[in-house]
N, C-alpha and C positions, 0 to 999 in steps of 0.2 A: 254615777251621776256626778257631774262637775258643777260646783256652785261658785260663782264669782261674786266678790264683794268690792265695790268701788268705794274707797274711803277707809283708811287704816287707823282712823282716830279712835276715840272711846267707843262710839256706837259700832263702828265696823268691826273692831277687834272683839268686842263683847259678843256680837252676832256670830263671829267665827268661833269663838269659844263655846257658845251655846250649841252650835251645830256639831262641833267636835264631841262635846260631851253627850249629845243625843244620838250620835253615830249617823248623822244625815250626810249622805253622799260618800263618794270615794276620794274626791279631790276638791280642795278649797283654794281658790286663787285670789289673793289680795292685790288690789291695784290702788295706787295713790300717786299724787304728783310728787310727794316726798319719798324717794326711794329708800333713803336711810331709815325712815319710819317703818316702811314696809318690812325691810330686812329685819329690824329689831322686833316687830310684832310677830313675824313668822317664826323667828327663833324662840320667842316666849310661848307662842301657841303650839309649836311642835313638842315642847316639853309636856303638854297635856295629853298627847296622843297615847302614850302607854297606859293611861288610866281610862281610856275609852276605846271605841272600835277603831281598828286600824284604817288609816286614811292618810292622804298626802296633803300637806299644807305648803304652799309656795307663793312667792311673790311673782308678779308678772306685769305685763303691759295690757293696754286695751285690746290688742290683737290676741292676746291669750284668752280673752273671754269668749272668743268665737267657739261655738259648740257647747257652751254652758247651758245646762237645763234650767238654771235659775241664776239671775243676777240681782243682788241686793244693792240698792243705791243708798250708801250711808255717808255720802259726801256732803259737806257743808255748801253754802251758797257761794263761797269764793270761787 
């Protein structure tokens, strides 16, 4: 199962961390308008994977959300 998260801020990255620790899905894709933020959050989140069930965490674009089983909208109103 692929889970997409739109918004890599505090809410989005915390949601991703919770999904990782609970072993939800096989792949998590983070999308944000600030690509540097996405890259940093993906690096941080990937360090949690060895302590949870194996899965893939990666940054992407809106096109990478195609085929996702679930998409979490954690983006602000901006």
